[in-house]
N, C-alpha and C positions, 0 to 999 in steps of 0.2 A: 266479693273479691276487689271491686273497685274501691270501697271504702278502705280497704287494707292498703292499696296502692296510694291513695290520697293521703292516708295517715303517714305512711313511710315517707312520702314526698315532703309532708309538712315537718317531719322529724328532721330529715336531712336538711332542709331550708333553715331550720332553727339552729341546727349545728353550725351550718356555714356562717350564719349571721353572728353566732357567738365567737366563733374562730376568728372572723373578721374583727370583731370588736376587740378581743383580747391582743390581737396582733397590732391593732391601733394604738391601744393602751401601752403596749410594749415599746413601740416606736416613740411615743410621746416621752415615756420615761427614759429612752436612750438619747432623744434630743437634749432633754434636760441635762442629762449626764454629760453630754458633749459640750454643752454651753458652759457648765461649771467647769470642766476640763480646760477649755480654752482660757478662761479667766485666771488660771493657775500658771500659765506660760509667762512668767515675769522676767524680762530682761535684766541682766546685772552687768554693769561694766566691770572688766577686769583691770584692776589698777596696777600699775607698773610698780614693782618694788624697788626699783632703783631710783633715788633722788638725785637731782641734778645738783652737783656741787656749785657753790658760790664762786663766781669768777674773781680773781684778783687783777684781771686786766683792766685798764683805765677805760673809762666810759667814752663814748664818741666826743662828748664835750671836752674831755681832757686830751684827747688824742689829736694828732695833727691832721691837717686836711688831707695828707697823703694817705694816712691810715684809715681815715674815713672813707675815701674813695675805694681803697682796697677792700674794705669790708663790705661795702655796698656792691662791689662787682662780684663778689663770691656769694652764690646763693646759699641759703641756710640748709643745713643738712635736715632731711625729713626724718622724723622720729617714726618707728615702726608703730602701725596701727594694730592695736590689740582688739580683736573681735570680741564683742559681748557674749558671754554665755548666759545661762538662766540661773536665776535665784532658786535653789532647791529647797530652801527653807520651808516654804508653804506646802511643798510636795511631801517632804519628810515629816511634817507635822501631821499629815493624814497617813502616810505609810513609808516606813523606813525602807521598804524594799525596792522603792523607786531608785534606779542606779543610773539611768541616762533618759534622754529624749531624742527621739528620731524624727526627722522631718525630710520629705521629698517634695519640693516645690511643684505645684501643678497637679497634685494628688491629694486624697484625704489622709495620707499617711502624715500624721502630726500628733504623736502620741508619746506618754511616758513609757519607759521600758522597764519592766519589773524583773527583780532577781528571784526566781522561784526556788523555793527549798527543795533540795534533792532533784527529782525530775521536773519540778515546777508545775506538776498537774493542777495545784489549786488554782492557777491563773487561767485554766482552760475556761472556766465559767465564773470567774470573779474579776470585779472591776478593780482598778487600783485603789479605790477607797474602801475596798472590802465588801461591797455590796454585790448580790448575785446578779450576774449579767451574762446573758447568752452569748454576747460577743466576746466575753473574757478580757483579757489584756494581752499586750505584747510582752513576751518574757524571755529570759535566758535562763538555762539551768545551772543551778549552783554546783551539781555534780560534774560538770563538764566545762563550765566557764567561769572566769573570774569578773568582778564587777568594773575593773579598770579597762577592760576591753583590749587588753595587750597580748591576749592569746593569739597563737599563729592564726587560728580561725575561730570566730565567735558566731554562733547561730541564734537568731532571734525569731521565735515562733509567733505565729498569729492566726487567727481564723480568717477565712475568705468569706466575708459576710456578703449576702446578695444585695445589701444596702450600699456596698462598696466601703463600708466602715472596716477599721483594722487593715487587714491585708488584702481586702476585697477588689482592690483595683490593680494589684500587682500584675496579675495575668494579663488583663485587657491593656494595661499601659506597656508592658515589656514584651509582649509577643508580637507586636506590630513593629516592625523595622524602624519606621519613621519615628514613632513614639518612643522607642527604645533609645533612639539617638538623642532625643530632645529632653530626656529624663535621666541623664547620666549621672548626675550629682546627687549624692546623700549626705545630708548633715546630721551629725550625731553630737548633741551636747552633753557634756560630762560635767560633774560639779565645778571643776576649774579649767575647763577648756572646751574649744569647739573643734571637732575633727571632720574633715571632708573626705569622702570616699567617691571613687570613680567606678561606675558600674561596668564590668567587663563580660559578664554572662548573664542570661536569662533563660532557664531551661525546664522542661518537664523532666522529672526525675523519679525513680523508683522510691517507694516509701521505705527508706533506709534510714536508720539512725546513724547519721555521718559521723559525728564525734565519737561514737562508740565503736564503729568500724574502722575508722582511720585515725592513726597516730601522727597528728600533724607536726609534732615535735621532731619526728624522724623525716629528714629531707626526701628520702625514697617514697614514703607514703604521700607526703605533701605533692611531689612532683606527679606521682602516679594518679592521684585523685583529680588534679587539674588538667592533666593530660586526658583522662576519661571524659571530663565535662567538655573539653575542646572538641572531642570526636563525636559528640552527640548530633545527630541528624534527625530532627523531629520538627513537627509543626509547632510554632510558637517558641522555637529556639533561635535566639539571637546573641551575636558576640561583638565585643571591641577587642580584637586581638592586641592592639597597642597597650591595652591596660591590663593584660594578664599578669598575675603575680609570679614572682620567683620565690624559690625557698627562702624564707626569712621575712618576706612581706606579711603584713597583717591583713586578713581578710574578714569581711562581714557577710554573712549569708542571711538572707531573709527567706524564711520557709513558711509555706502555706499549702492547703489542701487544694487538690483539683476536684471540683464537684461534679465529675462526669462518670462516676462509677467505676473508674479505673483503679482506684486506690493508689493513686500517684500523687507526688507533691510538685509545686511549682517553686523553683529557687532562683532568686535574684541575687547575684554576687558582685561584690565591690571590693576594690583594693584601696587601702588607706593612701591618700594621696602623698603624704610625706615619705612613705616607703618608695613610691614610684619615682619621686624626685631624687631619691638616693641612689636609684640603680645606675 
């Protein structure tokens, strides 16, 4: 009988070693994948389309001393600063489904966003380059959202990886009130612009397909949903009431699973800042 126990113990030990080996190899592959991904985040300056017309005014040398003094006393008008976006060309050469790039400073969230066909399920376990990857990709669903992010509400889905990859840091970052306050800005790169969003809520939420159950083009349902969010009282729920959206504002929702056996999701919600400025 002792021999049987020894044999079983050896078998379990071998299985544990094999599991650890394959997990280590998977981490190495994922690290290589992340290194390759970071090299594709190439800035590209947005050039102004307006040409400065040639002036017919006389040069300072041709002007009187009085006009020179007047010119010097007037500070030059500052030109608007165009924020650089990303060059999507190298990303599109790999996968035309790349529609955006999301970045939350101070977290690991710094990834391309894919437009998944239909429900987008192919990107649950597929990397942006088409390779099989347990971490999958961040993605939006073509059945519910457009690639220009101009819908009233756009939902980006991603796994909560134990390594913190993808949306693995959302819950730890935003469930703490202090960290919630210091990570309030989300940057979204689109092919021709950069958008800034302000986080207004982070809450645990039931496993409900939000875009299927709420018609956000209808002001009643829009207000009803965010009123429901505002009423949530749960551990890990935090709010910035000054940034809550009004009907007509564009909202970004980051949705990931909560790995605690409750079958819930954790949502981080942010309003497009330009919409807030217009209110």
